[in-house]
N, C-alpha and C positions, 0 to 999 in steps of 0.2 A: 288158815282154812276156815275158822269159825265165821269170818266175815263173808266168805263165799257162800256158806250155808245159810246165813241170814238173808243175803241178797236173793238166793234161790227161793227161800220161803216167802219173801215178799212178792216175787214174780209169780210164784204158784198161787198165792192168794189173789193176785190180780186176775190171773187166768180163770180161776173159779168165780170171781165177781163177774167177769165177762160172760161166763157160761150160764149165769142164772137165767132161769126160764122166763122171768118177766122181761129182762132186758132183751132176750133173744127174740121175743114175740113183738117187741116194739119197733124192730128194724127189719125191714123187708129187703133181703139181699137176693139179687138174681145174678148168676154168673154168666157174664157175656163171653162172647168168643175171644180167646186170648190170641189166636194166631195173628201174627204180623204186628203185635203190640210190643212195647218196650216197658220194662220195669226197672226202676232204680232202687237200690237198697243200701242201708248202712246200719251198723249195729255196734255193740260192744260187749265184752265178756272177759275171758282169761284163757290163757294157754297153760298147759302143764308139761313139764320136762322139756324145756325150761319153763319156769313160772314167770309169766308177764301178764300185763294188762293188754287186752286185745281190742283193736279197732278193725272192723271189717267193712269193706265197701264193694259194691258190685253193680252190675247191669246185666239184664237179660233180654234177649230178643227171642220172642216166641215163634219157633219154626212151625209148631203145631199147637193145638190147644193145651196139650199136656207136656210139651218138651221145649225148654229154653236153653239158650247158649249165650255165653258172654264172659267178660273179664271179671275176676275176683281179686281183691287185694287184701291180704291180711297183714296187719302191722302190730307187732308185739313190743311193748316198752317196759322197761324196768330201770332201776337205777344204773346198772352197769351192763345192760343187754338190750340189743335192738334186733328184731327180726322183721324182715319184710319178705313177703312171699306172694308175688304176682302169679296168677294161674289163669288159664282159660278153662272155665268151668261149664259143666252141663248139668241141668236140673230137670227132673221128672216130677210133675205134679199129679196128684190124684184128687178126684172129686168125690165127696161123700154125699153126692145128690141122691134123691130117691129115698132119703131118710125122713121119717115122720118128724123129727125134731128140727125146728127152723135153724137153731144154732149150728148144727153139724153141716149145713150147706155152705157155711162160711169158713169151715175148717178145711185147710188144704195141706195134707201131708206131702212131704217131698223127699226125694233121694237126690244126692248130688255127688259129683266127682269132678276131678280136674287134673291137669298136668301144668307144670311150670317150674319155677325156680325158687329156692329158699336162700336168702341172704342173711347171714348172722354176724353181728358185730359186737364184740365184747370189750367193754371199757373204752371204746374209741380207738383202740390201738390194734387189735387183732380181728380180722374178718375172714369169712369163708363163704363160698357159694356152692350149692348143690342142686341137682335135679330133684323136683318134688312131684309126688303123686298124692292126691288125697281123695277120700270118699267119706260120705257121711249121710246124715238124715236130719229132718227137722219138721216143723209145722208152721204154717201161716194161719192166722185168724183175721179175717177181714172185719174191720170195724166200720168202714164206709165202703162204697162201691169200688173205690180205687186204692185205699190205704189199708195195709195189713200190719199186724204185729206178729213177730215170729220168735222162734227159738231154734237154733241150729248147732249141731255138733259135727266136727270134721276130725277125721284121723288122717294125719299128715305123715307120709312115709318118704324118707330120704334114702334112696338105695345106697349111695356113697356116704360115708360118715362125714357129718359136719360137726366139728368139735366133739367127736366121740358119740354123737347121737344119730340115730337112724329114724326116729320117730318123735313127734310131739302131737299133743292132743289140744284142740281148741274148741272152746264152748262159747258161742255167742248167746249170752243170756237173753238179750232182747235185740230184735232187729226191726227196722221199719222199712217197709217196701211200698213204693208208690208205682202203681201201674198207669201208664198214659194211654 
């Protein structure tokens, strides 16, 4: 767990570096209308209970300026464990516009949720599948007009037990989202 803490501290340091006032004033960001646009994202982090390395991929189609829908795929890998969780996710984005700080116009908090399946394979011999519901939150910080870096957390609930587990937590330390 010490390694996770060190990675978290490095990422936190990078966020504070991005948030510096001098950098924020050098970049002029205007939030264009998102409705009808597509965004692709990917990232990495970890899951807890079970503990795995997390890779997450997704796509969003913006139905409105603040609401997107699309597929999300979480893949958890460990020496003897494999998790694959495809879901149909929804995301709601908030704008911090109207703020006097230029940096805050590029910060987009989000809430998310979805439904799908969780497939778990242990040691390549024993596997199980269950219905999955998840919800969570995160934040995206735009570094260019179309590219953002983010941090997301998901609480994954499996109503029927899959290997005696009904829940796992996934934290995507860093995500990259490109909006077309």
